[in-house]
C-alpha positions as CSV (number, residue, x, y, z in Angstrom):
1,X,52.7,54.9,142.8
2,X,48.9,54.8,140.9
3,X,48.4,58.5,140.2
4,X,51.4,56.7,137.4
5,X,50.3,54.0,136.4
6,X,47.5,54.7,133.4
7,X,45.0,51.3,134.3
8,X,45.3,48.0,135.1
9,X,46.8,45.2,133.0
10,X,47.3,42.1,135.0
11,X,45.7,42.0,139.0
12,X,47.8,40.7,141.5
13,X,45.1,37.8,141.5
14,X,45.2,36.7,138.5
15,X,49.1,36.3,138.5
16,X,49.0,33.9,140.9
17,X,46.5,32.2,139.5
18,X,48.7,31.6,136.4
19,X,52.1,31.6,138.6
20,X,50.5,28.2,140.6
21,X,50.3,27.2,136.8
22,X,53.2,27.3,135.9
23,X,54.6,26.3,138.9
24,X,52.9,22.8,138.2
25,X,54.1,22.4,135.0
26,X,57.6,23.2,135.7
27,X,57.6,20.7,138.7
28,X,56.1,17.6,137.1
29,X,58.3,17.7,133.7
30,X,61.9,18.1,135.8
31,X,60.1,16.2,138.9
32,X,63.3,13.4,138.7
33,X,65.3,16.4,136.6
34,X,66.3,19.2,139.9
35,X,66.9,21.9,137.2
36,X,69.0,25.0,138.2
37,X,66.6,27.5,138.3
38,X,68.2,31.3,136.9
39,X,66.6,34.2,138.4
40,X,67.5,37.1,135.9
41,X,67.8,40.0,139.0
42,X,66.0,42.4,139.9
43,X,62.9,42.6,138.0
44,X,61.7,38.8,138.1
45,X,62.9,37.8,141.7
46,X,59.3,38.6,142.9
47,X,58.3,35.7,140.4
48,X,60.9,33.6,141.0
49,X,60.5,33.0,144.5
50,X,56.1,33.1,143.4
51,X,57.3,30.1,141.0
52,X,59.8,28.3,143.0
53,X,56.9,27.9,145.9
54,X,54.9,26.3,143.8
55,X,57.2,23.8,142.0
56,X,57.9,21.3,145.0
57,X,61.0,18.9,143.5
58,X,64.7,19.5,144.0
59,X,66.5,21.9,142.6
60,X,68.8,24.7,143.1
61,X,69.2,28.6,141.9
62,X,70.9,30.7,141.6
63,X,71.8,34.3,140.0
64,X,72.4,36.1,137.5
65,X,72.2,40.3,136.4
66,X,72.1,42.1,133.6
67,X,70.9,45.4,131.4
68,X,70.0,46.2,128.2
69,X,67.7,48.8,129.1
70,X,69.2,51.1,132.0
71,X,67.1,54.4,132.3
72,X,65.6,54.1,129.0
73,X,62.0,52.3,128.0
74,X,64.2,51.1,124.9
75,X,66.6,48.2,124.9
76,X,70.1,49.4,123.2
77,X,70.6,45.9,121.9
78,X,74.2,45.0,124.0
79,X,73.7,42.8,126.4
80,X,76.2,43.6,130.3
81,X,76.5,41.0,133.0
82,X,76.3,43.4,135.7
83,X,76.3,39.4,137.9
84,X,77.6,36.3,136.9
85,X,76.5,32.9,138.5
86,X,78.1,31.9,141.6
87,X,77.3,27.6,140.6
88,X,78.4,26.0,136.6
89,X,75.5,25.0,134.9
90,X,77.4,21.9,133.6
91,X,75.6,19.0,133.1
92,X,72.3,20.9,134.1
93,X,69.2,21.2,133.1
94,X,68.8,25.0,133.8
95,X,65.8,27.5,133.8
96,X,66.3,30.7,133.4
97,X,63.8,32.4,134.3
98,X,62.3,35.7,133.1
99,X,59.7,38.3,134.2
100,X,59.7,39.9,130.3
101,X,60.0,39.0,126.8
102,X,60.5,42.8,124.9
103,X,62.6,43.0,122.2
104,X,64.7,39.8,122.5
105,X,67.9,40.9,122.7
106,X,69.2,39.3,125.9
107,X,67.7,36.3,126.5
108,X,68.6,35.0,123.0
109,X,72.0,36.3,123.9
110,X,71.6,34.8,127.5
111,X,70.4,30.9,125.8
112,X,73.5,31.4,123.7
113,X,75.8,32.0,126.4
114,X,74.8,29.2,128.5
115,X,74.9,26.7,126.1
116,X,78.6,27.7,125.5
117,X,78.9,26.9,129.7
118,X,77.6,22.8,129.0
119,X,74.0,23.2,130.2
120,X,72.0,19.6,128.9
121,X,69.2,21.8,128.9
122,X,68.3,25.7,128.9
123,X,64.9,26.5,129.0
124,X,63.1,29.8,129.5
125,X,60.8,30.3,131.9
126,X,58.8,34.5,131.5
127,X,55.9,36.1,133.0
128,X,55.2,38.3,130.4
129,X,55.9,38.0,126.7
130,X,55.3,41.2,124.3
131,X,55.6,39.7,120.6
132,X,55.5,42.9,118.8
133,X,58.4,44.1,120.2
134,X,60.7,41.9,118.6
135,X,63.4,43.2,118.2
136,X,64.0,41.9,113.6
137,X,65.7,39.0,113.0
138,X,64.7,37.8,116.6
139,X,62.4,34.8,116.8
140,X,62.7,33.6,120.2
141,X,59.9,32.3,122.1
142,X,60.0,31.3,125.4
143,X,59.1,27.9,126.3
144,X,56.8,28.4,129.7
145,X,55.0,31.6,129.3
146,X,52.6,33.4,131.6
147,X,50.5,36.2,129.8
148,X,51.2,37.4,126.4
149,X,50.8,41.1,126.7
150,X,50.2,44.1,124.0
151,X,53.2,47.0,123.6
152,X,52.4,48.9,126.7
153,X,55.2,49.8,128.9
154,X,54.3,47.9,132.7
155,X,55.9,48.1,136.1
156,X,55.1,45.3,139.0
157,X,55.2,42.7,140.7
158,X,58.7,43.0,139.7
159,X,58.7,44.9,136.5
160,X,60.5,48.9,137.0
161,X,60.9,52.2,135.5
162,X,64.0,53.6,136.5
163,X,64.1,51.5,139.6
164,X,60.5,52.6,140.9
165,X,57.1,50.6,141.3
166,X,59.0,47.5,141.3
167,X,56.7,46.7,144.6
168,X,53.5,46.5,143.1
169,X,51.5,43.5,143.5
170,X,49.9,43.7,140.0
171,X,51.0,44.6,136.6
172,X,50.1,48.2,135.7
173,X,49.9,50.4,132.1
174,X,52.3,53.0,133.4
175,X,51.2,57.1,131.8
176,X,53.6,57.8,129.0
177,X,54.0,61.4,130.3
178,X,55.4,60.0,133.6
179,X,58.5,58.4,131.7
180,X,58.2,60.7,128.6
181,X,59.1,63.4,130.8
182,X,62.7,61.8,131.2
C-alpha cells in the first residue's frame, strides 16, 4: 500500500495530538450534557474511537452509514442512508463525527435530517476539512475541525479508496494513477 502513497500529509503523531486536543475541548464543553456521539461509518471509526477515549465524560454513541461516493472520487450529491441510528436523539445534544468534509452534501443532509428528529443541538466534528471542494451553494462549516487540508485525494486513518488504505496510521495523498485507472 505504501507504494500507492504520493506523500504523507499528516503523521500519526500529528493526528493523535490533534485528536486529544479536540477530545479535551469537547469534554469541557459537554461535561454536563451527556451528548450522543454519532459516528459516520466507515471512514470515521478510527477518529471516533480515539476521540471518545479523549473525552472522559458521560456520553452515548450511535452509528450511521451513509454514502454519496460509491467507488468514485467525487460525490454524486445524493445521500444514501445505509444504516440509520439505533436510538432516538430527541432532546439530546448530538455531535456528528465525520472523517472529512469535502463537497458538504452529506453533512448538510444529515444535519437537516437529525434536526428534524428533534435534537436539542447538532454539532459537527470532523478530522479533515477540504473547503476547496465545497459544492456551489453549500456553506457548511464544522463546529470542531482537526485539520484544513488542500484539494488532494487522501487515504489512511479510516479514509479509503475502494475500501482500501483505511488501516494506514497516517493521512497520505493517494497517487492519481491509482484512482485514475478505474
